[in-house]
N, C-alpha and C positions, 0 to 999 in steps of 0.2 A: 527178442523182447519187443521190439517195435514193426509194424507192418504198415508203412505209411502209404504203399502202394494200393491197398484195401480200405485205405481210410479206419483203421482200426489198430488201436495200440493196447496191446498187454500190459498191464502195470502191476498185477497182483498176482502171486500164486500160492496167498496165505488163505486159511481157513478160518483164521483167528476171526471170531465176531464177538465183541465185548457185551457184557449184559447192561442195561440202563442203570446210570450212575455210578458203574465202574470207575475206578481211578485207572487211567491209562495215559501212556507216552507217546508222542509223536516227534518227528525231526522237522524243524521248520525251515524255510527257503534258506536260512543265512546258517543252518547247520548246529542250530540249537536245539536242545531237548527240551520240550515242552512237557508239562502234565494237565491233563483235563479229566473233567467227569464227562463218560460219554453220555450222549442223548440222542437214540436211536431217530428223533424228529429234526435232528440239525443237518442241513445239507454239507455244512463243512466236515462235520463227524463222519457222514458217510461218504463223503470223497477220501478222507483220511482212511477208512477202512478198506474203501475198493482197491486203492493204490498201495496198500498193504504198508502202510506207514502209522499203525496202531500196534503198540505194543504192551505187553502186561507189566514189564519192568523197564526201569530208566537204564540198566544195564543193557537189556536188549536193544532198546533204540540206540543207544550209544554203539553197539556193534553193528548198527546197520546205518549209520550217517552217511557214509559212502556210496551205498546201495540207494539210499533215498535221494542223495544229490544227483545220482545218476538219473533215477525216475524224473526228479524235476526237469533235467535238461532234457529229456526225450519228449516231456510234455510241452516244453516250451518250444522245442524244434518242430513238432507237430503242430502246434498253433501257429507257428511262423509259415509252415508250408500251407496251412489254410488260408492263412491271409493274403499269400502270394498268389495262391490258386484263384482266389476270388478276384484278383485285379485291383484291390484297394487296399485300404488301411483302417484301422479301428480308431475310435475315438480314445482309446486307452493305448498308450505307447508300451511296447514290450518291456521297457526298461521299469515302468511303473507296477508290473505283475509281481 
């Protein structure tokens, strides 16, 4: 799933792309299922779709909580690797993410 050696991370295998204004569900950082209306111009919505964390139903989101938590962990690990490789630290601490 992850390819840290090539500075690339594969986060989604989903082809699901909601329509503008469609009510969809996602799993948040704390493993809660949230609902929102999809806006294709919103960067947060685009990130959710790209990482495969956008579901047509609440049930589908609930079935994927563990997978989404795994992806969040992969992304956090990748961000920490990038920070270490730069030899510095960010203004925002990892715990604040």
